C-alpha positions as CSV (number, residue, x, y, z in Angstrom):
1,M,-5.7,-54.6,-65.3
2,K,-8.9,-56.6,-65.6
3,K,-9.1,-57.0,-61.8
4,K,-8.7,-53.2,-61.4
5,K,-11.7,-52.6,-63.7
6,I,-13.8,-55.1,-61.8
7,F,-12.8,-53.4,-58.5
8,E,-13.7,-50.0,-59.8
9,K,-17.0,-51.3,-61.1
10,G,-17.9,-52.7,-57.7
11,I,-17.1,-49.3,-56.1
12,G,-19.4,-47.6,-58.6
13,Q,-22.3,-49.9,-57.8
14,R,-21.8,-49.4,-54.1
15,K,-21.9,-45.6,-54.6
16,R,-25.1,-45.9,-56.6
17,R,-26.7,-48.1,-54.0
18,R,-25.7,-45.7,-51.3
19,R,-27.0,-42.8,-53.2
20,I,-30.3,-44.6,-53.9
21,A,-30.6,-45.4,-50.2
22,L,-30.0,-41.8,-49.2
23,L,-32.6,-40.6,-51.6
24,S,-35.0,-43.2,-50.4
25,L,-34.4,-42.2,-46.9
26,F,-34.9,-38.6,-47.7
27,Y,-38.2,-39.3,-49.5
28,L,-39.3,-41.5,-46.7
29,L,-38.6,-38.8,-44.1
30,S,-40.2,-36.1,-46.2
31,F,-43.3,-38.3,-46.7
32,S,-43.4,-39.0,-43.0
33,L,-43.2,-35.3,-42.1
34,L,-45.9,-34.6,-44.6
35,V,-48.2,-37.3,-43.1
36,Y,-47.3,-36.0,-39.6
37,R,-48.2,-32.4,-40.6
38,C,-51.4,-33.5,-42.2
39,L,-52.4,-35.4,-39.1
40,Y,-51.4,-32.5,-36.9
41,L,-53.4,-30.0,-39.0
42,H,-56.4,-32.4,-38.8
43,L,-56.2,-33.3,-35.2
44,A,-54.3,-30.7,-33.3
45,V,-56.0,-27.7,-31.6
46,D,-54.3,-24.5,-32.6
47,P,-56.2,-21.2,-32.3
48,K,-54.2,-19.6,-35.1
49,L,-54.9,-22.5,-37.5
50,E,-58.5,-22.5,-36.5
51,K,-58.8,-18.9,-37.4
52,L,-57.1,-19.4,-40.8
53,A,-59.5,-22.3,-41.5
54,R,-62.6,-20.3,-40.5
55,N,-61.6,-17.4,-42.8
56,Q,-61.8,-19.8,-45.7
57,Y,-65.5,-20.4,-45.3
58,T,-66.8,-17.7,-43.0
59,T,-67.0,-14.0,-43.0
60,R,-67.7,-11.3,-40.5
61,I,-70.8,-9.2,-41.3
62,E,-70.8,-5.9,-39.3
63,E,-74.6,-5.8,-39.0
64,A,-76.0,-4.9,-35.6
65,P,-78.7,-7.1,-33.9
66,P,-82.2,-5.8,-33.4
67,R,-82.5,-2.9,-30.9
68,G,-84.6,-3.2,-27.9
69,N,-88.2,-2.0,-28.0
70,I,-89.5,1.2,-26.3
71,Y,-92.9,1.0,-24.6
72,D,-95.2,3.5,-23.0
73,A,-96.4,3.3,-19.4
74,S,-99.2,0.8,-20.3
75,G,-97.0,-1.4,-22.5
76,E,-97.9,-0.1,-25.9
77,E,-95.1,-0.2,-28.5
78,L,-93.6,3.2,-29.4
79,A,-90.4,1.9,-31.1
80,I,-89.7,-1.5,-32.4
81,S,-87.3,-3.3,-34.8
82,V,-88.5,-5.1,-37.9
83,P,-86.6,-7.5,-40.2
84,S,-84.8,-6.0,-43.2
85,Y,-82.1,-6.7,-45.8
86,S,-79.1,-4.7,-46.9
87,V,-76.9,-5.2,-50.0
88,A,-73.1,-5.5,-49.8
89,A,-70.4,-6.3,-52.3
90,R,-67.0,-8.1,-52.3
91,P,-65.4,-6.5,-55.4
92,T,-62.6,-9.1,-55.7
93,K,-65.2,-11.9,-56.1
94,I,-67.1,-10.1,-58.9
95,K,-66.4,-11.8,-62.3
96,D,-68.4,-9.8,-64.8
97,R,-68.1,-6.2,-63.4
98,E,-70.0,-4.4,-66.2
99,R,-73.0,-6.8,-66.1
100,T,-73.1,-6.7,-62.3
101,I,-73.1,-2.9,-62.1
102,A,-75.8,-2.7,-64.8
103,E,-78.1,-5.3,-63.0
104,L,-77.6,-3.6,-59.6
105,S,-78.3,-0.2,-61.0
106,S,-81.6,-1.4,-62.5
107,V,-82.7,-3.1,-59.3
108,L,-81.5,-0.7,-56.7
109,G,-82.0,2.6,-58.6
110,I,-78.4,3.7,-58.0
111,P,-76.6,5.4,-60.9
112,P,-74.0,3.1,-62.5
113,N,-71.1,5.6,-62.0
114,K,-71.9,5.7,-58.3
115,L,-71.9,1.9,-58.0
116,A,-68.6,1.7,-60.0
117,S,-67.0,4.1,-57.5
118,K,-68.3,2.1,-54.5
119,M,-67.2,-1.3,-56.0
120,D,-63.6,-0.4,-56.2
121,P,-61.6,-3.6,-56.7
122,S,-59.1,-2.5,-54.1
123,K,-61.8,-2.8,-51.4
124,K,-62.6,-6.0,-49.7
125,Y,-66.2,-5.3,-48.6
126,V,-68.6,-2.4,-49.2
127,W,-72.2,-1.6,-48.4
128,L,-74.2,-0.7,-51.5
129,K,-77.7,0.0,-50.1
130,R,-79.1,-0.4,-46.7
131,Y,-82.7,-1.5,-46.0
132,I,-83.8,-2.6,-49.4
133,T,-87.5,-3.3,-50.2
134,V,-89.0,-6.7,-50.6
135,P,-89.3,-6.4,-54.4
136,E,-85.6,-5.4,-54.6
137,K,-84.7,-8.4,-52.4
138,D,-86.7,-10.8,-54.6
139,R,-85.1,-9.5,-57.8
140,L,-81.6,-9.7,-56.5
141,S,-82.2,-13.3,-55.3
142,Q,-83.2,-14.3,-58.8
143,L,-80.1,-12.6,-60.4
144,N,-77.7,-14.6,-58.1
145,L,-74.8,-12.2,-58.8
146,D,-71.2,-13.3,-57.9
147,G,-69.7,-11.2,-55.1
148,I,-73.0,-9.6,-54.1
149,E,-74.6,-10.4,-50.8
150,M,-77.9,-9.7,-49.1
151,V,-77.3,-9.3,-45.3
152,K,-80.2,-9.9,-43.0
153,G,-80.6,-7.4,-40.2
154,S,-83.2,-5.1,-38.7
155,K,-84.6,-1.6,-39.1
156,R,-86.0,0.7,-36.6
157,Y,-89.7,1.4,-37.0
158,Y,-92.0,3.8,-35.2
159,P,-95.6,2.7,-35.5
160,N,-97.1,5.9,-34.3
161,R,-95.1,8.1,-36.7
162,E,-94.8,11.6,-35.4
163,V,-96.2,10.8,-31.9
164,A,-93.5,11.4,-29.3
165,S,-91.0,11.9,-32.1
166,Q,-88.6,14.3,-30.4
167,L,-88.8,12.3,-27.2
168,L,-88.0,9.0,-28.8
169,G,-85.4,10.4,-31.3
170,A,-84.1,8.5,-34.3
171,V,-81.7,5.7,-35.2
172,G,-79.0,5.8,-37.9
173,Q,-78.2,3.2,-40.5
174,D,-75.5,1.7,-38.4
175,N,-78.1,1.0,-35.6
176,E,-76.8,3.8,-33.4
177,G,-79.0,6.3,-31.6
178,L,-78.9,9.8,-33.1
179,S,-81.1,11.8,-30.8
180,G,-83.7,11.6,-28.0
181,L,-84.0,8.5,-25.8
182,E,-82.6,6.4,-28.6
183,L,-79.3,8.3,-28.0
184,F,-79.5,8.7,-24.2
185,Y,-80.2,4.9,-23.6
186,D,-78.2,3.7,-26.6
187,R,-76.0,1.4,-24.7
188,Y,-79.0,-0.5,-23.4
189,L,-81.0,-0.5,-26.6
190,R,-78.1,-1.7,-28.8
191,G,-77.4,-4.7,-26.7
192,G,-74.0,-6.5,-26.7
193,T,-72.3,-9.9,-26.8
194,S,-72.0,-11.9,-23.7
195,Q,-68.6,-10.3,-23.3
196,G,-70.1,-6.9,-24.0
197,Q,-68.0,-6.3,-27.1
198,G,-68.4,-5.4,-30.7
199,E,-71.3,-5.8,-33.1
200,G,-71.9,-8.0,-36.0
201,A,-72.5,-11.6,-36.8
202,T,-70.7,-14.5,-38.5
203,T,-72.2,-16.0,-41.6
204,Y,-71.0,-18.7,-44.1
205,R,-69.8,-18.3,-47.7
206,D,-69.2,-20.6,-50.6
207,A,-66.3,-20.7,-53.1
208,R,-67.8,-17.9,-55.1
209,G,-67.8,-15.6,-52.1
210,K,-71.6,-15.7,-51.7
211,T,-73.0,-15.8,-48.2
212,F,-75.8,-18.0,-47.1
213,E,-77.8,-17.8,-43.9
214,T,-77.9,-20.3,-41.0
215,E,-79.9,-20.2,-37.8
216,E,-76.8,-18.7,-36.1
217,T,-76.7,-15.7,-38.3
218,L,-77.5,-12.7,-36.2
219,D,-78.5,-15.0,-33.4
220,A,-79.6,-13.8,-30.0
221,A,-76.3,-14.4,-28.3
222,R,-76.2,-10.7,-27.5
223,E,-78.6,-9.3,-24.8
224,T,-81.3,-7.0,-25.9
225,H,-82.8,-4.4,-23.4
226,H,-86.2,-2.7,-23.6
227,L,-87.2,0.7,-22.3
228,H,-90.4,1.3,-20.4
229,L,-91.4,4.9,-20.3
230,T,-93.5,7.0,-17.9
231,I,-95.2,8.5,-20.9
232,R,-98.8,7.6,-21.5
233,K,-99.5,7.3,-25.2
234,N,-103.1,8.6,-25.0
235,I,-102.1,11.7,-23.1
236,Q,-99.1,12.2,-25.4
237,Y,-101.3,12.0,-28.4
238,V,-103.8,14.5,-27.1
239,T,-101.0,16.8,-25.9
240,E,-99.5,16.9,-29.4
241,K,-102.9,17.2,-31.2
242,E,-104.0,20.2,-29.2
243,L,-100.6,21.8,-29.2
244,N,-100.2,21.4,-33.0
245,A,-103.7,22.8,-33.6
246,A,-103.0,25.8,-31.4
247,C,-99.6,26.5,-33.0
248,Q,-101.0,26.3,-36.5
249,E,-104.0,28.4,-35.6
250,S,-101.9,31.2,-34.1
251,Q,-99.2,30.8,-36.8
252,A,-96.6,30.5,-34.0
253,K,-92.9,29.8,-34.6
254,S,-92.9,26.9,-32.2
255,C,-94.8,25.5,-29.2
256,T,-94.1,23.3,-26.2
257,A,-96.2,21.4,-23.8
258,M,-95.8,18.7,-21.1
259,V,-97.7,16.9,-18.4
260,I,-96.0,15.9,-15.1
261,D,-97.1,13.8,-12.2
262,P,-96.0,16.1,-9.3
263,L,-96.1,13.3,-6.8
264,T,-93.3,11.4,-8.5
265,G,-91.7,13.7,-11.1
266,A,-92.7,11.3,-13.9
267,L,-93.4,12.8,-17.3
268,L,-96.8,11.7,-18.7
269,A,-96.4,13.7,-21.9
270,I,-93.8,16.0,-23.5
271,A,-94.3,17.6,-26.9
272,A,-92.9,20.2,-29.2
273,Y,-94.0,21.7,-32.5
274,P,-92.9,21.4,-35.2
275,N,-92.1,17.7,-35.0
276,F,-91.0,15.0,-37.4
277,N,-91.5,11.4,-38.5
278,P,-88.5,9.4,-37.2
279,N,-89.1,6.7,-39.8
280,D,-87.9,9.2,-42.4
281,Y,-85.8,11.5,-40.2
282,Q,-83.5,12.3,-43.1
283,L,-86.2,14.3,-44.8
284,Y,-86.5,16.8,-41.9
285,N,-84.4,19.7,-40.8
286,A,-82.4,18.9,-37.6
287,D,-84.3,21.8,-36.0
288,S,-87.4,19.6,-35.9
289,W,-85.6,16.9,-33.9
290,R,-85.1,19.2,-30.9
291,N,-87.1,18.6,-27.8
292,R,-87.5,22.2,-26.9
293,A,-88.8,21.5,-23.5
294,V,-85.3,20.4,-22.5
295,T,-82.9,22.1,-25.0
296,D,-84.4,25.6,-25.4
297,T,-84.6,28.5,-23.0
298,F,-87.0,31.5,-22.8
299,E,-87.7,34.4,-20.5
300,P,-90.7,33.1,-18.4
301,G,-92.5,36.4,-17.9
302,S,-95.3,36.6,-15.4
303,T,-95.2,32.8,-14.6
304,F,-92.1,33.7,-12.6
305,K,-94.1,35.9,-10.3
306,T,-95.1,32.6,-8.7
307,I,-91.4,32.1,-7.6
308,M,-91.4,35.6,-6.0
309,A,-94.7,34.8,-4.3
310,A,-93.3,31.5,-2.9
311,T,-90.3,33.3,-1.5
312,A,-92.4,36.0,0.2
313,L,-94.6,33.4,1.8
314,E,-91.8,31.0,2.8
315,N,-90.0,33.8,4.6
316,G,-93.1,35.1,6.3
317,V,-92.7,38.7,5.2
318,V,-96.0,39.1,3.3
319,R,-99.5,37.7,4.0
320,P,-102.0,37.1,1.2
321,E,-104.2,40.0,2.3
322,D,-101.5,42.6,2.6
323,K,-102.1,45.6,0.4
324,F,-99.6,47.2,-2.0
325,F,-100.0,50.4,-3.9
326,C,-99.4,49.7,-7.6
327,E,-98.8,53.3,-8.7
328,N,-101.7,53.5,-11.1
329,G,-99.8,51.4,-13.7
330,A,-96.3,53.1,-13.9
331,Y,-93.4,53.1,-11.5
332,T,-90.0,54.7,-12.0
333,I,-86.8,53.0,-10.8
334,G,-83.8,55.2,-11.4
335,S,-83.9,56.0,-15.1
336,H,-86.2,53.1,-15.9
337,T,-90.0,52.8,-15.7
338,I,-91.9,49.6,-15.2
339,H,-95.5,49.3,-16.3
340,D,-98.7,47.3,-15.7
341,H,-101.2,46.4,-18.4
342,E,-103.8,48.2,-16.3
343,H,-103.8,51.3,-14.1
344,Y,-104.0,49.4,-10.8
345,G,-104.2,51.3,-7.5
346,A,-104.1,49.3,-4.2
347,L,-104.0,45.5,-4.6
348,S,-103.7,42.8,-2.1
349,F,-101.0,40.2,-2.5
350,R,-103.6,37.7,-3.8
351,E,-104.8,40.3,-6.3
352,I,-101.3,41.0,-7.5
353,L,-101.1,37.3,-8.6
354,K,-104.6,37.2,-9.9
355,F,-104.3,40.3,-12.0
356,S,-100.6,39.8,-12.7
357,S,-99.3,43.2,-11.6
358,N,-95.6,43.8,-12.4
359,I,-95.4,46.8,-10.0
360,G,-97.1,44.9,-7.3
361,I,-94.8,41.8,-7.4
362,Y,-91.8,44.1,-7.4
363,K,-93.0,45.8,-4.2
364,V,-93.6,42.3,-2.7
365,G,-89.9,41.7,-3.7
366,Q,-88.8,44.8,-1.9
367,K,-90.2,43.4,1.3
368,T,-88.8,40.0,0.6
369,G,-85.2,41.0,-0.2
370,K,-82.8,40.1,-3.0
371,R,-80.9,37.5,-1.1
372,N,-84.0,35.5,-0.1
373,F,-85.3,35.6,-3.7
374,Y,-81.9,34.5,-5.1
375,D,-81.7,31.6,-2.6
376,V,-85.2,30.3,-3.3
377,M,-84.6,30.5,-7.1
378,N,-81.5,28.3,-6.6
379,H,-83.5,25.9,-4.4
380,F,-86.1,25.5,-7.2
381,G,-83.2,24.7,-9.5
382,F,-83.2,27.7,-11.9
383,G,-79.8,28.0,-13.6
384,Q,-79.2,24.3,-13.0
385,K,-79.9,21.2,-15.1
386,T,-82.8,19.2,-13.7
387,G,-81.1,15.9,-14.3
388,I,-83.8,14.5,-16.6
389,D,-82.8,11.4,-18.5
390,Y,-82.6,13.1,-21.9
391,P,-79.7,14.3,-24.0
392,G,-78.9,18.0,-24.6
393,E,-80.4,19.5,-21.5
394,V,-79.3,23.1,-20.8
395,A,-79.1,24.9,-17.5
396,G,-80.7,28.2,-18.5
397,Y,-79.4,31.4,-17.1
398,S,-79.8,32.9,-13.6
399,P,-77.7,36.0,-13.2
400,P,-75.4,36.1,-10.2
401,L,-76.6,38.1,-7.2
402,S,-73.7,40.6,-7.6
403,A,-75.2,41.7,-10.9
404,W,-78.6,42.5,-9.4
405,Q,-79.0,46.3,-9.5
406,E,-82.5,47.5,-8.5
407,I,-83.9,47.5,-12.0
408,E,-82.5,44.0,-12.6
409,F,-84.2,42.8,-9.3
410,A,-87.5,44.3,-10.5
411,N,-87.2,42.7,-13.9
412,I,-86.4,39.3,-12.5
413,S,-89.3,39.5,-10.1
414,F,-91.7,39.4,-13.1
415,G,-89.6,37.1,-15.3
416,Q,-87.3,39.2,-17.3
417,G,-83.5,38.9,-17.3
418,V,-83.7,35.3,-16.4
419,R,-83.8,32.4,-18.8
420,V,-85.4,29.0,-18.0
421,T,-86.2,25.8,-19.8
422,P,-89.8,24.6,-20.0
423,I,-88.9,21.5,-17.9
424,Q,-87.4,23.8,-15.2
425,L,-90.5,25.9,-15.0
426,A,-92.9,22.9,-15.0
427,S,-90.8,21.2,-12.4
428,S,-91.0,24.3,-10.1
429,F,-94.8,24.1,-10.2
430,A,-94.6,20.4,-9.5
431,T,-92.6,21.3,-6.4
432,I,-95.4,23.6,-5.3
433,A,-98.1,21.0,-6.2
434,N,-96.5,18.2,-4.1
435,G,-96.1,20.3,-1.0
436,G,-92.7,21.9,-1.5
437,M,-90.4,18.9,-2.3
438,R,-88.2,19.3,-5.4
439,L,-88.1,16.0,-7.5
440,R,-86.0,15.0,-10.4
441,P,-88.1,14.7,-13.5
442,Y,-87.7,11.4,-15.4
443,L,-88.9,9.6,-18.6
444,V,-87.9,6.0,-18.2
445,S,-89.4,3.9,-15.4
446,K,-87.4,0.8,-16.0
447,V,-85.2,-1.2,-18.3
448,T,-85.8,-4.9,-18.8
449,D,-83.9,-7.7,-20.5
450,S,-85.2,-10.1,-23.2
451,Q,-86.7,-12.3,-20.5
452,G,-88.6,-9.5,-18.9
453,K,-86.3,-9.2,-15.9
454,T,-85.8,-5.7,-14.6
455,I,-82.2,-4.6,-14.7
456,L,-82.7,-0.9,-14.0
457,E,-85.5,0.7,-12.1
458,V,-86.1,4.4,-11.7
459,N,-88.1,5.7,-8.8
460,K,-89.0,9.0,-7.4
461,K,-85.8,11.0,-6.4
462,E,-86.0,13.8,-4.0
463,V,-83.6,16.6,-4.7
464,G,-84.4,18.7,-1.6
465,R,-87.2,20.6,0.2
466,V,-87.8,24.0,-1.2
467,L,-91.0,25.1,0.6
468,K,-92.8,24.2,3.8
469,P,-96.1,22.3,3.0
470,Q,-98.2,25.1,4.4
471,T,-96.4,27.7,2.2
472,A,-97.2,25.5,-0.9
473,R,-100.8,25.1,0.2
474,T,-101.3,28.9,0.7
475,L,-99.6,29.6,-2.7
476,I,-101.9,27.1,-4.5
477,D,-105.0,28.7,-2.9
478,M,-103.8,32.1,-4.2
479,L,-103.1,30.7,-7.7
480,K,-106.6,29.2,-7.8
481,E,-107.9,32.8,-8.1
482,V,-106.0,33.3,-11.3
483,T,-108.4,30.9,-13.1
484,E,-111.5,32.3,-11.4
485,E,-113.7,35.2,-12.6
486,G,-111.6,38.3,-13.1
487,G,-108.3,36.4,-13.2
488,T,-105.9,36.3,-16.2
489,A,-106.6,32.6,-16.9
490,T,-110.4,32.1,-16.8
491,R,-110.0,30.1,-20.0
492,A,-108.1,27.5,-18.1
493,A,-111.0,26.7,-15.8
494,L,-112.4,23.2,-15.8
495,P,-116.0,22.3,-14.6
496,G,-115.8,20.0,-11.7
497,Y,-112.1,20.7,-11.0
498,T,-110.3,23.4,-9.2
499,V,-107.4,24.8,-11.2
500,A,-104.4,26.8,-9.9
501,G,-102.0,28.3,-12.3
502,K,-100.2,31.4,-13.7
503,T,-100.1,33.0,-17.0
504,G,-97.1,34.5,-18.7
505,T,-96.7,36.9,-21.6
506,A,-93.0,37.6,-22.1
507,Q,-91.4,40.0,-24.6
508,K,-88.7,38.3,-26.6
509,V,-85.2,39.7,-26.7
510,I,-84.3,40.5,-30.3
511,D,-80.8,41.9,-31.0
512,G,-80.3,42.8,-27.4
513,H,-83.6,44.6,-27.0
514,Y,-87.1,43.6,-25.9
515,S,-89.3,43.3,-28.9
516,H,-92.7,45.0,-29.0
517,T,-94.0,42.6,-31.6
518,K,-92.6,39.2,-30.6
519,F,-93.9,37.4,-27.5
520,V,-94.1,34.0,-25.7
521,G,-97.5,33.3,-24.3
522,S,-97.5,30.6,-21.6
523,F,-99.6,29.0,-18.8
524,V,-98.6,26.5,-16.1
525,G,-101.5,24.9,-14.2
526,I,-102.0,22.5,-11.3
527,V,-105.1,20.2,-11.3
528,P,-107.0,19.3,-9.2
529,A,-105.8,22.2,-7.1
530,N,-107.3,20.8,-3.9
531,A,-105.5,17.5,-4.3
532,P,-102.8,18.0,-7.0
533,R,-102.3,15.1,-9.4
534,L,-101.1,16.9,-12.6
535,V,-99.0,19.9,-13.7
536,V,-99.5,21.0,-17.3
537,F,-97.2,23.4,-19.0
538,V,-98.0,25.1,-22.4
539,S,-96.0,27.8,-24.2
540,I,-96.7,29.4,-27.6
541,D,-93.7,31.1,-29.2
542,E,-94.4,34.2,-31.4
543,P,-98.1,33.8,-31.9
544,K,-99.7,36.1,-34.5
545,G,-102.7,38.1,-33.4
546,A,-103.5,37.3,-29.7
547,I,-100.4,37.1,-27.6
548,Y,-101.5,36.8,-24.0
549,G,-100.8,33.5,-22.2
550,G,-104.3,33.5,-20.9
551,V,-105.7,33.6,-24.4
552,V,-103.3,31.5,-26.5
553,A,-102.0,29.0,-23.9
554,A,-104.7,28.6,-21.2
555,P,-107.2,27.0,-23.6
556,V,-104.6,24.4,-24.7
557,F,-104.0,23.6,-21.0
558,R,-107.7,23.2,-20.5
559,K,-108.0,20.6,-23.3
560,I,-104.8,18.7,-22.3
561,A,-105.7,18.7,-18.7
562,W,-109.2,17.4,-19.3
563,A,-108.1,14.5,-21.5
564,S,-105.4,13.6,-18.9
565,L,-107.9,13.6,-16.0
566,V,-110.2,11.4,-18.0
567,D,-107.4,9.0,-19.1
568,L,-106.2,8.6,-15.5
569,G,-109.7,8.4,-14.0
570,I,-109.0,11.3,-11.6
571,P,-112.3,12.3,-9.9
572,P,-113.5,15.9,-9.7
573,D,-112.7,17.8,-6.6
574,N,-115.2,20.6,-7.0
575,I,-118.8,19.3,-7.6
576,P,-121.3,22.0,-6.7
577,E,-124.9,21.0,-6.1
578,L,-126.3,21.6,-9.5
579,K,-129.7,23.2,-9.7
580,E,-132.3,21.0,-11.2
581,D,-134.2,22.7,-13.9
582,K,-138.0,22.2,-13.7
583,A,-138.3,22.6,-17.4
584,P,-139.2,19.6,-19.6
585,L,-136.6,17.0,-19.1
586,V,-136.2,16.2,-22.8
587,A,-136.6,18.7,-25.5
588,T,-139.0,17.8,-28.3
589,R,-139.3,19.2,-31.8
590,R,-142.5,21.0,-30.6
591,S,-140.7,22.6,-27.7
592,L,-137.7,23.9,-29.7
593,P,-137.4,27.4,-30.9
594,P,-138.2,27.9,-34.6
595,T,-134.6,28.6,-35.4
596,T,-133.4,25.1,-34.2
597,S,-134.0,21.6,-35.2
598,L,-133.2,18.3,-33.5
599,T,-130.3,16.3,-34.9
600,E,-129.1,12.8,-34.1
601,G,-126.1,12.4,-31.8
602,G,-127.4,14.5,-28.9
603,F,-126.8,17.9,-30.4
604,F,-129.1,20.8,-31.4
605,K,-128.3,22.3,-34.8
606,T,-128.5,26.0,-34.2
607,V,-128.3,28.7,-36.9
608,G,-124.6,29.4,-37.5
609,F,-123.3,26.1,-36.1
610,N,-122.8,22.7,-37.6
611,P,-122.9,19.8,-35.1
612,L,-121.0,17.6,-37.5
613,E,-118.1,19.9,-37.2
614,E,-116.6,20.9,-33.8
615,K,-118.9,23.8,-33.0
616,G,-122.5,23.4,-32.0
617,S,-125.0,23.7,-29.1
618,F,-125.0,21.3,-26.3
619,A,-128.0,19.0,-26.1
620,D,-130.4,18.5,-23.2
621,F,-129.6,15.0,-21.8
622,R,-131.8,15.4,-18.7
623,G,-134.2,12.5,-18.3
624,L,-132.2,10.0,-20.3
625,S,-130.7,6.9,-18.8
626,K,-126.9,6.8,-18.3
627,R,-126.7,3.9,-20.9
628,K,-128.5,6.0,-23.5
629,V,-126.3,9.1,-22.8
630,L,-123.1,7.1,-23.1
631,S,-124.4,5.4,-26.3
632,V,-125.1,8.8,-27.9
633,L,-121.7,10.2,-26.8
634,D,-119.9,7.1,-28.1
635,Q,-121.7,7.3,-31.5
636,R,-120.4,10.9,-31.9
637,G,-116.9,10.1,-30.6
638,F,-117.3,12.7,-27.8
639,S,-115.9,12.4,-24.3
640,C,-118.0,13.8,-21.4
641,Q,-117.5,13.3,-17.6
642,T,-120.3,11.4,-15.9
643,V,-121.1,11.5,-12.2
644,G,-123.4,9.1,-10.4
645,S,-125.8,6.6,-11.9
646,G,-129.5,6.4,-12.9
647,I,-131.2,9.2,-14.8
648,A,-129.5,12.4,-16.0
649,R,-130.7,15.2,-13.7
650,A,-128.2,18.0,-14.2
651,Q,-125.5,19.0,-16.7
652,E,-122.8,21.4,-17.6
653,P,-122.9,23.2,-20.0
654,A,-126.6,24.0,-19.9
655,P,-128.9,22.8,-22.7
656,G,-128.5,24.9,-25.8
657,S,-125.2,26.4,-24.6
658,H,-122.4,27.0,-27.2
659,W,-120.1,24.0,-27.0
660,Q,-117.0,22.9,-28.9
661,Q,-115.8,19.3,-29.3
662,G,-113.0,18.6,-26.9
663,S,-114.3,21.2,-24.4
664,P,-115.2,19.9,-20.9
665,C,-118.7,18.7,-20.2
666,R,-120.3,17.0,-17.2
667,I,-123.5,15.1,-16.7
668,V,-124.8,14.2,-13.2
669,F,-127.0,11.1,-12.8
670,R,-129.2,10.3,-9.8
671,P,-131.4,7.2,-9.1
672,D,-134.8,7.4,-10.7
């Protein structure tokens, strides 16, 4: 019995030892696996594990990199990106919710209830305020709130405010282009990663969920592109200044102007009124964002007579001296009667353009034919988009030939029943100015990368020949008479330069009928007409008081054209030999009439005029050196064309003539 107990005891000990051995082996294997796993996690390369690890200490901030800059033709900045900060929250990381909301409301000026709604605990990441001010940033930095982050980014800034606003457009809070060139070239300006994907940057965060910056935050891994425009800032500024002044003076509904280089199709200026400040685009009605030169249409009125004249000349059916009877101002077509503004009898083809006869141009059209006119309209591009690099362009409306009854044909010949965009009409005059070749208008000359390398270059693009060079030359010669004595656009004339152009005064269609109180006055001009370098378009929509294009639009053309010629250094093409006055070369106090007195700055103060304002009498510069004359002009901030060198011997306007600042003037110098 005793041996049996000893035997059983031995068996129990062996079982215990076996159990202990098994447990030891289990723990040893478990520990070995744990060590192996730790070593694997530490040393092995596994994309999934790397991603999990990064998520512990990094976060993805969806903040775009700085947009590329936009420059004018001479390299001046029109749109840039400046550093900024935005505030975001990670609601799950916020410890003291009530205190955080109260502090944020005080600093950011956001109502507490609005912040509470945004900072919903179920959300992982929310923006609280974009583009905070420097004082707001400093105060938030001092508060050091849990779960609240300040994200470094950039904000779009337009240093010239309203200048070229519709052209440039605006940028939204998420760095996307909303309108204008910012929208059209958005894919270039926004940049992209080396793979061309996504936006945002990786930043680091601590255990409390707070982010901190590193040099890699929003780094330049993504390529930034810059736009270089054909626009010249100086010409753009003057175009807007003169257009705005004319629009306000005439109390017009809206106005449009542009300057085109007819030899290339490049836009040197393009403006519309009213405009807006893209730095604060949210404060303006979206109507102010529209670039009306591209997005709006109007009936061109008498400016369209130029297209009929071009058709007649191109087809060789009418010569400039051919006579047409203009029915003494009224002509009946079926049940309709068309009228002229004067009771014209017989007029030559030249005079029909010069005096802008509706009846005369229709009779020219009768000899030309509907089909020929329709074809030339299409060749000029009416009823088609020009292809300008700008969003929202419309094609206008050119009725199908099948709809042309005789009265419709008559109306279209003088610009009724057809709708065009300003860019279409200006481009058609550019076609005439360059000798008959239709070119695609464009605004961006090139796109460069951050190293200055050109990645996209835009050059002159020929669409097709519309007119023979001789046709274009003859037409320009005829249009020159429009700005000469007796023509409808004498206010467009420039001393020293030949100007060819055409006025338009179009009735607006209101509720399906032509209004007798609402008009669009316009003028399109080519200068210098003898060697065209510029085409300038101006339209005034619904002016109060004077309505004629030759009265409301031609003077604006004159000022814009003059400033553009000076800026580009284009020499005069029409310098007559000025008659030298044998009167005293320099007026003295003793020689002045009793009603005048000499004032500094080269002006005579005449009764009724104040030289310190814009109206006054032009001084007598004769006998003064060129250096002295330029010094006087510079002191007064006036621009005047100078020809030759030496001593001033002749001038336009004449001494004592009424003169307004911004109006053309010319002084001729000859050696002493």
